[in-house]
GURO-303500 format. One record per residue (C-alpha): residue number from 1; residue in three letters; x, y, z. Coordinates in Angstrom, 3 decimals, m for minus. Layout:
residues N
(site NUM; "ALA"; (X; Y; Z))
...
END
This chain:
residues 345
(site 1; "MET"; (142.831; 67.476; 80.281))
(site 2; "PRO"; (139.892; 69.874; 80.824))
(site 3; "ASP"; (139.404; 71.297; 84.296))
(site 4; "LEU"; (136.984; 73.483; 86.218))
(site 5; "GLN"; (138.035; 76.880; 87.511))
(site 6; "ASP"; (136.847; 78.050; 90.936))
(site 7; "GLY"; (133.081; 78.565; 90.747))
(site 8; "GLU"; (132.656; 76.718; 87.447))
(site 9; "SER"; (130.434; 73.706; 86.852))
(site 10; "THR"; (129.767; 71.311; 84.004))
(site 11; "GLU"; (127.430; 68.436; 83.235))
(site 12; "MET"; (128.269; 64.842; 82.357))
(site 13; "GLN"; (125.751; 62.295; 81.172))
(site 14; "GLY"; (125.488; 59.092; 83.177))
(site 15; "SER"; (123.139; 56.153; 82.763))
(site 16; "GLY"; (120.138; 58.114; 84.045))
(site 17; "SER"; (117.903; 60.531; 82.169))
(site 18; "LYS"; (119.453; 63.621; 83.777))
(site 19; "PRO"; (123.171; 64.456; 83.565))
(site 20; "TYR"; (125.283; 64.763; 86.698))
(site 21; "VAL"; (126.609; 68.182; 87.739))
(site 22; "LEU"; (130.331; 68.517; 88.502))
(site 23; "ARG"; (131.523; 71.615; 90.405))
(site 24; "ASN"; (134.668; 73.279; 91.726))
(site 25; "THR"; (133.891; 75.437; 94.767))
(site 26; "GLY"; (137.002; 76.895; 96.335))
(site 27; "GLY"; (139.075; 73.920; 95.239))
(site 28; "VAL"; (136.553; 71.359; 96.504))
(site 29; "TYR"; (135.370; 69.218; 93.601))
(site 30; "SER"; (131.939; 67.652; 93.816))
(site 31; "CYS"; (129.591; 65.559; 91.695))
(site 32; "SER"; (125.861; 65.006; 92.074))
(site 33; "CYS"; (126.155; 61.257; 91.380))
(site 34; "PRO"; (125.316; 58.725; 94.155))
(site 35; "ALA"; (128.876; 57.380; 94.174))
(site 36; "TRP"; (130.203; 60.798; 95.279))
(site 37; "ARG"; (127.335; 61.650; 97.624))
(site 38; "ASN"; (127.362; 58.333; 99.505))
(site 39; "GLN"; (131.023; 58.359; 100.511))
(site 40; "SER"; (131.691; 58.578; 104.247))
(site 41; "THR"; (134.889; 60.619; 103.960))
(site 42; "ALA"; (135.252; 64.427; 104.083))
(site 43; "ILE"; (133.923; 66.180; 100.988))
(site 44; "GLU"; (137.341; 67.528; 99.992))
(site 45; "LYS"; (138.656; 63.935; 99.911))
(site 46; "ARG"; (135.900; 62.505; 97.723))
(site 47; "THR"; (136.128; 61.598; 94.069))
(site 48; "CYS"; (134.177; 59.508; 91.560))
(site 49; "LYS"; (134.501; 58.116; 88.050))
(site 50; "HIS"; (133.003; 61.282; 86.556))
(site 51; "LEU"; (135.578; 63.577; 88.193))
(site 52; "ARG"; (138.376; 61.197; 87.193))
(site 53; "LYS"; (137.100; 61.165; 83.629))
(site 54; "LEU"; (136.869; 64.971; 83.515))
(site 55; "ARG"; (140.178; 65.845; 85.191))
(site 56; "GLY"; (142.245; 62.713; 84.539))
(site 57; "GLU"; (143.497; 60.042; 86.943))
(site 58; "ALA"; (146.793; 61.801; 87.699))
(site 59; "ALA"; (145.160; 65.140; 88.565))
(site 60; "GLU"; (142.689; 63.493; 90.926))
(site 61; "LEU"; (145.366; 61.415; 92.658))
(site 62; "ALA"; (147.460; 64.591; 93.103))
(site 63; "ARG"; (144.453; 66.480; 94.513))
(site 64; "LEU"; (143.816; 63.690; 97.025))
(site 65; "GLY"; (147.442; 63.635; 98.116))
(site 66; "GLY"; (148.214; 60.371; 96.367))
(site 67; "ALA"; (145.518; 58.444; 98.222))
(site 68; "LEU"; (143.400; 56.036; 96.215))
(site 69; "PRO"; (139.687; 56.783; 96.009))
(site 70; "GLN"; (137.734; 55.361; 98.907))
(site 71; "ARG"; (134.958; 52.943; 98.061))
(site 72; "PRO"; (131.606; 54.668; 98.621))
(site 73; "ALA"; (129.362; 53.547; 101.430))
(site 74; "LYS"; (126.500; 51.428; 100.216))
(site 75; "ALA"; (123.539; 53.545; 99.167))
(site 76; "LYS"; (120.223; 53.143; 100.933))
(site 77; "ALA"; (117.824; 50.656; 99.426))
(site 78; "GLY"; (115.690; 52.188; 96.757))
(site 79; "ALA"; (117.960; 55.200; 96.253))
(site 80; "GLY"; (118.594; 54.235; 92.660))
(site 81; "GLY"; (120.989; 55.987; 90.362))
(site 82; "GLU"; (124.231; 55.164; 88.629))
(site 83; "GLY"; (126.939; 53.486; 90.632))
(site 84; "GLU"; (124.840; 51.058; 92.663))
(site 85; "GLY"; (125.817; 47.429; 92.165))
(site 86; "GLU"; (128.943; 48.691; 90.440))
(site 87; "GLU"; (130.935; 50.877; 92.821))
(site 88; "ASN"; (128.951; 50.249; 96.017))
(site 89; "ALA"; (129.116; 46.444; 96.349))
(site 90; "GLY"; (131.516; 43.562; 95.907))
(site 91; "PRO"; (135.322; 43.623; 95.893))
(site 92; "PRO"; (137.205; 46.839; 94.968))
(site 93; "LEU"; (137.583; 46.046; 91.273))
(site 94; "LEU"; (139.000; 48.312; 88.611))
(site 95; "LEU"; (136.331; 48.760; 85.911))
(site 96; "ALA"; (136.815; 49.862; 82.322))
(site 97; "GLU"; (135.487; 52.811; 80.376))
(site 98; "LYS"; (134.785; 52.619; 76.648))
(site 99; "TRP"; (137.324; 54.104; 74.271))
(site 100; "ASP"; (136.052; 57.300; 72.655))
(site 101; "ASN"; (137.865; 56.567; 69.360))
(site 102; "ALA"; (139.892; 59.749; 69.887))
(site 103; "ALA"; (142.426; 59.155; 72.694))
(site 104; "ASP"; (145.883; 58.149; 71.461))
(site 105; "LEU"; (146.543; 54.617; 72.756))
(site 106; "SER"; (150.085; 54.285; 71.411))
(site 107; "ALA"; (152.357; 52.503; 73.943))
(site 108; "TRP"; (149.346; 51.337; 76.007))
(site 109; "TRP"; (149.207; 47.673; 77.037))
(site 110; "MET"; (146.850; 45.643; 74.852))
(site 111; "SER"; (145.167; 42.318; 75.656))
(site 112; "GLU"; (142.209; 40.306; 74.437))
(site 113; "LYS"; (138.872; 41.095; 76.081))
(site 114; "LEU"; (137.805; 37.735; 77.486))
(site 115; "ASP"; (134.210; 36.517; 77.311))
(site 116; "GLY"; (134.394; 34.757; 80.652))
(site 117; "VAL"; (133.376; 35.519; 84.236))
(site 118; "ARG"; (135.188; 38.256; 86.154))
(site 119; "ALA"; (136.631; 36.885; 89.374))
(site 120; "TYR"; (138.519; 38.462; 92.278))
(site 121; "TRP"; (140.820; 36.068; 94.138))
(site 122; "GLU"; (141.063; 37.575; 97.641))
(site 123; "GLY"; (143.813; 35.195; 98.692))
(site 124; "LYS"; (141.632; 32.301; 99.824))
(site 125; "GLN"; (138.514; 32.287; 97.634))
(site 126; "PHE"; (136.963; 33.710; 94.460))
(site 127; "LEU"; (134.417; 36.527; 94.614))
(site 128; "SER"; (132.189; 37.850; 91.845))
(site 129; "ARG"; (131.837; 41.546; 90.961))
(site 130; "GLN"; (128.802; 41.621; 93.280))
(site 131; "GLY"; (130.699; 39.946; 96.125))
(site 132; "ASN"; (129.176; 36.474; 95.707))
(site 133; "LEU"; (131.316; 33.423; 96.400))
(site 134; "TYR"; (132.340; 31.056; 93.584))
(site 135; "HIS"; (132.526; 27.530; 95.022))
(site 136; "SER"; (135.694; 26.354; 93.299))
(site 137; "PRO"; (137.165; 22.959; 94.262))
(site 138; "GLU"; (140.257; 22.948; 96.494))
(site 139; "TRP"; (142.316; 21.327; 93.740))
(site 140; "PHE"; (141.429; 24.158; 91.359))
(site 141; "VAL"; (142.932; 26.884; 93.588))
(site 142; "GLU"; (145.976; 24.885; 94.669))
(site 143; "GLY"; (149.108; 26.943; 94.129))
(site 144; "LEU"; (147.396; 30.318; 93.872))
(site 145; "PRO"; (149.311; 32.914; 95.932))
(site 146; "ALA"; (147.661; 34.256; 99.079))
(site 147; "VAL"; (147.354; 37.784; 97.658))
(site 148; "PRO"; (144.503; 39.514; 95.786))
(site 149; "LEU"; (144.393; 38.733; 92.071))
(site 150; "ASP"; (142.089; 40.162; 89.413))
(site 151; "GLY"; (141.212; 37.990; 86.461))
(site 152; "GLU"; (138.676; 35.992; 84.511))
(site 153; "LEU"; (137.339; 32.467; 84.874))
(site 154; "TRP"; (137.397; 31.387; 81.244))
(site 155; "ILE"; (136.989; 28.282; 79.090))
(site 156; "ASP"; (137.288; 29.483; 75.496))
(site 157; "ARG"; (135.915; 32.035; 73.050))
(site 158; "LYS"; (132.130; 31.818; 72.646))
(site 159; "LYS"; (131.897; 29.630; 75.775))
(site 160; "PHE"; (130.506; 32.258; 78.125))
(site 161; "GLN"; (127.254; 30.455; 78.945))
(site 162; "ARG"; (129.040; 27.195; 79.705))
(site 163; "THR"; (131.526; 29.024; 81.919))
(site 164; "VAL"; (128.684; 30.657; 83.862))
(site 165; "GLY"; (126.908; 27.324; 84.203))
(site 166; "ILE"; (129.960; 25.727; 85.788))
(site 167; "VAL"; (131.239; 28.450; 88.118))
(site 168; "ARG"; (127.802; 29.215; 89.583))
(site 169; "ARG"; (127.319; 25.649; 90.794))
(site 170; "GLN"; (127.881; 24.996; 94.483))
(site 171; "ASP"; (128.849; 21.321; 94.391))
(site 172; "LYS"; (132.563; 21.890; 93.530))
(site 173; "ASN"; (132.265; 19.364; 90.718))
(site 174; "ASP"; (134.853; 18.081; 88.244))
(site 175; "LEU"; (133.530; 20.330; 85.453))
(site 176; "TRP"; (135.927; 22.951; 86.815))
(site 177; "ASN"; (138.614; 21.002; 84.920))
(site 178; "GLU"; (137.466; 22.906; 81.806))
(site 179; "VAL"; (137.997; 26.309; 83.434))
(site 180; "ARG"; (141.154; 28.394; 83.655))
(site 181; "PHE"; (141.802; 31.471; 85.789))
(site 182; "LEU"; (143.473; 34.062; 83.531))
(site 183; "VAL"; (145.035; 36.725; 85.739))
(site 184; "PHE"; (145.540; 40.263; 84.444))
(site 185; "ASP"; (146.354; 42.307; 87.563))
(site 186; "ALA"; (147.478; 42.173; 91.185))
(site 187; "PRO"; (145.487; 44.890; 93.005))
(site 188; "SER"; (147.563; 44.982; 96.191))
(site 189; "ALA"; (151.005; 44.939; 94.543))
(site 190; "SER"; (152.919; 48.212; 94.596))
(site 191; "GLY"; (153.980; 50.332; 91.634))
(site 192; "GLY"; (152.539; 50.971; 88.216))
(site 193; "PHE"; (150.997; 48.446; 85.848))
(site 194; "GLU"; (154.367; 47.194; 84.571))
(site 195; "ASP"; (155.525; 46.544; 88.138))
(site 196; "ARG"; (152.384; 44.559; 88.843))
(site 197; "LEU"; (152.853; 42.513; 85.669))
(site 198; "GLY"; (156.331; 41.613; 86.912))
(site 199; "PHE"; (154.940; 40.725; 90.329))
(site 200; "LEU"; (152.327; 38.473; 88.706))
(site 201; "HIS"; (154.941; 36.699; 86.606))
(site 202; "ASP"; (157.110; 35.928; 89.622))
(site 203; "ALA"; (154.205; 34.964; 91.902))
(site 204; "LEU"; (152.650; 32.522; 89.435))
(site 205; "ALA"; (155.987; 31.108; 88.315))
(site 206; "GLY"; (156.958; 30.463; 91.910))
(site 207; "SER"; (153.812; 28.587; 92.948))
(site 208; "ALA"; (152.985; 27.110; 89.507))
(site 209; "PRO"; (149.195; 26.741; 89.884))
(site 210; "LYS"; (147.843; 24.173; 87.426))
(site 211; "PHE"; (144.659; 26.027; 86.500))
(site 212; "ALA"; (145.866; 29.635; 86.472))
(site 213; "ARG"; (148.110; 31.645; 84.182))
(site 214; "GLN"; (148.947; 35.246; 83.479))
(site 215; "HIS"; (146.923; 36.859; 80.713))
(site 216; "ALA"; (149.101; 38.024; 77.811))
(site 217; "HIS"; (149.683; 41.749; 77.178))
(site 218; "GLU"; (151.606; 43.504; 74.442))
(site 219; "ARG"; (152.380; 47.111; 73.613))
(site 220; "CYS"; (150.106; 48.907; 71.159))
(site 221; "ARG"; (152.345; 50.536; 68.537))
(site 222; "ASN"; (149.759; 52.814; 66.926))
(site 223; "LEU"; (146.162; 53.025; 65.688))
(site 224; "ASP"; (146.839; 50.789; 62.672))
(site 225; "ALA"; (148.273; 48.079; 64.934))
(site 226; "LEU"; (145.271; 48.408; 67.240))
(site 227; "ARG"; (142.813; 47.975; 64.391))
(site 228; "ALA"; (144.758; 45.003; 62.986))
(site 229; "GLU"; (144.811; 43.233; 66.354))
(site 230; "LEU"; (141.124; 43.982; 66.930))
(site 231; "ALA"; (140.266; 42.475; 63.525))
(site 232; "ARG"; (142.394; 39.389; 64.277))
(site 233; "ILE"; (140.766; 38.771; 67.670))
(site 234; "GLU"; (137.232; 39.268; 66.353))
(site 235; "ALA"; (137.935; 36.943; 63.415))
(site 236; "LEU"; (138.818; 34.271; 65.979))
(site 237; "GLY"; (135.497; 34.819; 67.745))
(site 238; "GLY"; (136.833; 37.096; 70.477))
(site 239; "GLU"; (134.934; 40.031; 71.978))
(site 240; "GLY"; (137.456; 42.811; 71.492))
(site 241; "LEU"; (140.451; 44.357; 73.246))
(site 242; "MET"; (141.343; 45.885; 76.599))
(site 243; "LEU"; (143.884; 48.726; 76.744))
(site 244; "ARG"; (145.744; 49.683; 79.926))
(site 245; "GLU"; (147.619; 52.954; 80.423))
(site 246; "PRO"; (151.360; 52.546; 81.082))
(site 247; "GLY"; (152.372; 53.178; 84.683))
(site 248; "SER"; (148.776; 53.381; 85.896))
(site 249; "LYS"; (147.716; 52.502; 89.429))
(site 250; "TYR"; (145.011; 50.024; 90.395))
(site 251; "VAL"; (141.996; 51.973; 91.684))
(site 252; "ALA"; (138.505; 50.820; 92.593))
(site 253; "GLY"; (135.692; 51.872; 90.273))
(site 254; "ARG"; (135.621; 52.944; 86.651))
(site 255; "SER"; (138.779; 54.538; 85.331))
(site 256; "THR"; (139.941; 55.982; 82.026))
(site 257; "THR"; (143.257; 54.154; 82.562))
(site 258; "LEU"; (141.476; 50.954; 81.453))
(site 259; "LEU"; (139.570; 51.090; 78.171))
(site 260; "LYS"; (137.595; 48.469; 76.287))
(site 261; "VAL"; (137.723; 48.579; 72.509))
(site 262; "LYS"; (135.297; 46.905; 70.137))
(site 263; "THR"; (134.723; 47.211; 66.404))
(site 264; "PHE"; (134.277; 50.762; 65.232))
(site 265; "HIS"; (132.782; 51.995; 61.976))
(site 266; "ASP"; (133.208; 55.009; 59.728))
(site 267; "ALA"; (130.164; 56.871; 58.394))
(site 268; "GLU"; (129.212; 60.214; 56.885))
(site 269; "ALA"; (126.823; 62.945; 57.994))
(site 270; "VAL"; (125.906; 66.512; 57.036))
(site 271; "VAL"; (126.740; 69.444; 59.312))
(site 272; "VAL"; (123.578; 71.195; 60.548))
(site 273; "GLY"; (125.015; 73.409; 63.283))
(site 274; "HIS"; (127.815; 74.292; 65.701))
(site 275; "GLN"; (127.559; 73.953; 69.467))
(site 276; "ALA"; (129.488; 76.563; 71.431))
(site 277; "GLY"; (132.339; 75.357; 73.587))
(site 278; "ALA"; (132.771; 75.808; 77.332))
(site 279; "GLY"; (135.733; 75.787; 79.694))
(site 280; "ARG"; (138.936; 75.326; 77.720))
(site 281; "HIS"; (136.975; 75.523; 74.455))
(site 282; "LYS"; (135.092; 78.713; 75.315))
(site 283; "GLY"; (134.980; 81.016; 72.305))
(site 284; "ARG"; (135.244; 78.209; 69.764))
(site 285; "MET"; (133.304; 75.151; 68.707))
(site 286; "GLY"; (132.531; 72.606; 71.400))
(site 287; "ALA"; (130.703; 70.056; 69.240))
(site 288; "LEU"; (129.576; 69.614; 65.673))
(site 289; "LEU"; (125.837; 69.058; 65.164))
(site 290; "VAL"; (125.281; 66.621; 62.297))
(site 291; "ARG"; (122.499; 64.696; 60.574))
(site 292; "LEU"; (122.473; 61.185; 59.097))
(site 293; "PRO"; (120.739; 60.418; 55.779))
(site 294; "ASP"; (117.778; 58.956; 57.726))
(site 295; "GLY"; (117.296; 62.269; 59.551))
(site 296; "THR"; (118.885; 61.286; 62.864))
(site 297; "ASP"; (120.565; 64.279; 64.537))
(site 298; "PHE"; (123.395; 64.028; 67.067))
(site 299; "ALA"; (126.587; 65.783; 68.182))
(site 300; "VAL"; (130.226; 64.924; 67.528))
(site 301; "GLY"; (132.379; 66.438; 70.276))
(site 302; "THR"; (135.693; 64.547; 70.315))
(site 303; "GLY"; (138.601; 64.058; 67.934))
(site 304; "PHE"; (139.068; 67.716; 66.949))
(site 305; "SER"; (142.302; 69.682; 67.137))
(site 306; "ASP"; (142.208; 73.209; 68.570))
(site 307; "ARG"; (142.674; 74.555; 65.062))
(site 308; "GLU"; (139.689; 72.553; 63.772))
(site 309; "ARG"; (137.546; 73.859; 66.627))
(site 310; "GLU"; (138.471; 77.408; 65.669))
(site 311; "ASN"; (137.643; 76.775; 62.001))
(site 312; "PRO"; (134.880; 74.125; 61.937))
(site 313; "PRO"; (133.353; 72.840; 58.677))
(site 314; "ALA"; (130.521; 74.949; 57.330))
(site 315; "ILE"; (126.859; 74.062; 57.689))
(site 316; "GLY"; (125.924; 71.809; 54.783))
(site 317; "ALA"; (129.385; 70.198; 54.546))
(site 318; "THR"; (129.633; 66.404; 54.451))
(site 319; "VAL"; (131.935; 65.015; 57.132))
(site 320; "THR"; (133.240; 61.616; 58.200))
(site 321; "PHE"; (133.013; 60.373; 61.783))
(site 322; "ARG"; (133.836; 57.137; 63.586))
(site 323; "TYR"; (131.612; 55.280; 66.088))
(site 324; "GLN"; (131.429; 51.955; 67.893))
(site 325; "GLU"; (127.771; 50.975; 67.617))
(site 326; "LEU"; (124.238; 52.298; 67.201))
(site 327; "SER"; (121.921; 52.820; 70.150))
(site 328; "ASP"; (118.453; 51.291; 70.197))
(site 329; "THR"; (117.147; 54.514; 68.671))
(site 330; "GLY"; (119.712; 54.512; 65.864))
(site 331; "VAL"; (122.056; 57.166; 67.281))
(site 332; "PRO"; (125.806; 56.455; 66.850))
(site 333; "ARG"; (127.483; 55.811; 70.211))
(site 334; "PHE"; (130.865; 57.405; 71.008))
(site 335; "PRO"; (131.091; 59.358; 67.734))
(site 336; "SER"; (134.498; 60.849; 66.989))
(site 337; "TRP"; (135.562; 63.319; 64.305))
(site 338; "VAL"; (137.627; 61.974; 61.389))
(site 339; "GLY"; (137.515; 64.816; 58.841))
(site 340; "ALA"; (135.645; 66.638; 56.114))
(site 341; "ARG"; (135.017; 64.677; 52.934))
(site 342; "ALA"; (137.691; 65.657; 50.435))
(site 343; "ASP"; (135.287; 65.954; 47.485))
(site 344; "ALA"; (132.605; 67.851; 49.428))
(site 345; "GLY"; (131.927; 71.247; 47.928))
END
């Protein structure tokens, strides 16, 4: 993973117009995002999703002495910025990042991305991501263990609106008979993800709740298997896939140990420039500047080997890249390098 040497800084784009600045000053890592700034702990013990994305989950946990990231204190009203309503409120949920089409997901745990309503069972009641109470009937929660569970209130594929309409009611009506609580993690259980899956199996088997079950996971063999499963789920009307890193811990906030994967596309573009690298890639290419046939310019910065960064394709070459979707302005999102077109002169 990339890292910052003492005195170095880098920028990372968030949801705002200006990127956040990440720094290493004498071994103290900082970020200019609200989630880092609004924490009440000592600065050397703070982290955020941007630092975890840059350095990796394991490096950040080691730096913090194995302690999980503390939830930030709620920002002042009107402060704005990324992280509010996501890391500053509601239960301490693990949130997913989007796959960059480059990371190797072989041996990761794969499950269907459900189009339901995220729900955190705190042991006695359901809470939404924002901390609001779902008024489920007593018979619906009968048999659920008195430990935190992370899952989805779900009816079926393409039934999101109906699910929302039922679970947001406050009259605890019989329509909840249509809903199921699909559980995919146990936040307070010890060990890595596999240990928590085992805990879930035993806990649900022991109490046998009528309206809850463990969400199915299977190992991802390779990229071809991932693409085949994604195509199968989407053909059935599903949203996509979720991938979970083996052995990973449950941490609050966004983490690169949980990735959401949706349909990705291959396309071609012409190289118009080379962006210099920084940090580990200093002295070689950091990103490839390319142009689509409609004139849209953008950068492709992931998917390259070190050798390809040292010998990038020439300006004017036609290259293939992979992306998930187009932005509102027509720019490919999460573009990743595939290779130079074989017949390109």
